[in-house]
C-alpha positions, 0 to 999 in steps of 0.5 A, a space after each residue: 238713263 241713270 248713272 247706274 244704268 249707264 255703268 251697266 251698259 258700259 260694262 256690257 259693252 266691255 264684255 261683248 267687245 272682249 268676247 268678240 276679240 277672244 272669238 276672233 283670236 280663237 278662230 285664227 287658231 282653229 283648223 277645223 272648218 266647221 268649228 272655225 265657222 261656228 266661232 266666227 258666227 259667235 264673234 258676229 253675234 257678239 258684234 251685233 250685241 255690242 252694236 245693240 248696247 251701243 245704240 242705247 247710248 
């Protein structure tokens, strides 16, 4: 993997971690169960994407 590709993966990891954190924060503020479930699914999706990118390393 080139240094430029590695920088891209590191950047993508940071973005996915940020999205997962923001989803978790938002989920805790929601009272609507359907919306809360949807945001929880988004957080899980970003966690999966994070793991996939991490697996490249």
